N, C-alpha and C positions, 0 to 999 in steps of 0.2 A: 214698714221700713226694713230694708235689707241690711242687717247688722254685719253680716259676713263681708258684703261688698265694701262697707265703710271701713272695716278693719284692714282689708287687703289694699285699699287705696294708698298710693305713695304719699308720704308727707310732702308739704309744699317746698321745703328746702331741697329735697331730692329731685322733685320735678323741675325746680329752677336750675339745678346743676345739670340735669339732663338736657334742658332746653339750651343752656349756654354752650354745652359741649356740642350739641347739634348745630348751633349757629356757627361755632368755630369751624367745624368740619365742612359745613356748607360754604362758608366764606373761603376756606382754603381750596375747596374744589372749584369754586367759581374763579378764583385767581389762576389756578392751574389750567382751567379751560380757556380763559382769555389769553394766557401767555403760553399756550401749549406748544406753538411752533418754535419760539425762541428757546423754551425750556428743553425741547427735544434736541435742538442744535447743541446745547451745552451738555446734555446727558452723557454722551459717550466719553467725553474727557473727564467729567466728574466721576463717573462710575469706574474709570480707569485709574483714578487717584492722581490725575495730572493737575498741577497747580495752574499752569498757563492754560487759559481757555476755560477754566472753571472758577477758581477762587479769585481771579483777578478780572472777572467780568460781571456785569449786572445780572445776566441770565443765569450764570452759574451760582451766584449768591442766592438769588431767589429760589432756584431749584433746590439747593441744599437746605434752605430755610423750610421749604415745604416737606422735604424728605425727613428732616429731623423733628417735624411736628409730633409724630407719634411718640418719639422718645421724650419730648417735653411733657406730653400728657402723662406718660408713664412716671416721670419724675414727680410731677405734681401729685399723682395718685399715691406714690410711695411716701412722700412727705406728709400728705394728709392722713394717711393710715398710721404713720408713726406718731403724729401729733394726737390723733384721737385715742390711740392706745395709752398715751401719756396723760390723757385727760385734759388736753388743751382745748379751750373754746375756739370757735371759728376756725377749725383746722383746715377745712376745705378752702375757705376764702383766703386765708393767709398763704396757703401753699400755691394756689392758682395765681395769686397776685405776685408772689416771688418769681415763679417760673415765667409768668407772662411778661414781667418787666425785663427779664434777661433775654428770653427768646424773641421778644418783639423789638428790642432795642439794639442788640449786638449786630444783627445783619445790616442795619442802617448805618451804624457807626463804622462798620467795615467798609461800606460803600463810600462814605464820606472821606475815609482815610486812604482810599486807593490813590496811588501816585499817578500823575499825568505823564505824558510822553517825555517831557523835559524835566522830570523830577531830579533835584540835586544840582541842576545846571541853570534852570530858569531863576530869575530873581524873585524873591518873595514879594507878593503883591497884597496890598491892603486897600479896601474900599470902605471909607467911613462916612460917606454921604448917604443918608437914608433915602429909600425909595428908588434911587437911581438903578441899582442892579435888579430890583424887583420888577421893573418895567421890561427887562430883557430875559427874565427867567422863563416865561411862557407857562401855560397851564401845567405841563408835566413837571417842570422844575419847581413850581410853587407847591404842587401836590406832594412831591417827594420831600421837600423841606418841611412841610406840615407833618409828615409821617415820621420824621427822624426820632422825635421824642414823644410821639403819640402814645406808645405803649407805656412809657414811663409815667406820663401824665395821667393815663387811665388807671394804672394799677397802684401807683405810689400812695395816693390818699386812701386806697382800700387797705393797704398793708400797714401804713404808718399814720397814727392819729395826729402826729405833729405836722404832717403835710396836708391835712384835710382842710385846705382853704385855697381859694383861687390865687390870692397874692403869693402864697408860698410856692404853689405849683408854677406860677409865672417866674418867680425867682429861680426855682430849680431848673426849669427849662432853659432860661436865659443863661444861667451859670454854666450848665453843661455845654450849651452851644458855644459860649465864649471859650471854654477849655478846648473844644474841638477846633475852633477857628485859630486859636493860638498854636495848637499842635501843628496844624497845616502850615502855618507861617514859619514856625521854628524848624520843622522838618523839611521845609522847601519841597513840598509835594507837587509843585506846579499847579496850585489851586489859588483862587482869590479868597482871602479872608475878608468876608463882607459883613457889615453890620446888618444888612438885610437878611442874611442867613440867620442871624441871631433872632431878629424880630419874628421871622416866619417860624423858626423852630419853637420859640417860646409860645407863639400863638397856637401852634399845633398841640403842644402839651396842655394848654389851658382848655382848648376845645374838647380834647379827649377826656380831660378831668371832669368837665361839665357833663359829659355823656355818662360817666360812672358815678355821679354824685349820690344817687340813691343807695349805693353800696359803700360809701365812705365810712372809714373806721373813725368814729368820733370819741372824744375823751369820756363821753357819757356812757359808752359801752364798756363791757369788760375787756381788758387787754387781751389780745389774741394769743399772746405767748405765755399767759399765766395759767397754770394748771388749775383745774377745779379743786376746791378744798375738799379734803376727805371728810366724810360724815363723822361726827363725834358720837361715839356710842353712848346710849342713854345710861343713866345711873352713874 
């Protein structure tokens, strides 16, 4: 048996982190490849720091989300390193979950709060009949609504033990969606505040939560923000 090889092998948690990071990079690269043409159209305005044509367009928001991904990884690494130095358990899981929730949710919230052409002048519109708007969304609209709170649903139960259940994630996704729809109505953004948006947003959060179930932070585990106790000297 080669003892040197067994010692040099990476521990399983490290291999898991490397695999997840590789999947994230591969996924981002795949999205960039599929959307390369529209992203390249928005790139000149975004790189020039122009608001119009970059931050008020779908292409520009997606481009800036991908561009800031390395920064998000760096922030997660810095948080994890700080927590490990302080003796916090599950430092990597906690840090990645926090950054993932923010970086994966803010761009979709930005897109949903973009004003329409007649913002401020068009009357506020509400649709409270379930399924009616769902039939007109189309595959792209349904997919987009499923993704709005997918990152929140995926990472929230990993970070917070209190949210590690399907009903609570359903309530979280639905509550956040209601807030967004209410803001669209109050601010008169020339958007329809629809109950179907709430249903699909909450469904997306639940589906994403189920995908991360094996990593949920349960109350049976040690709290992620609690430092390890210092060893008591003998005698």
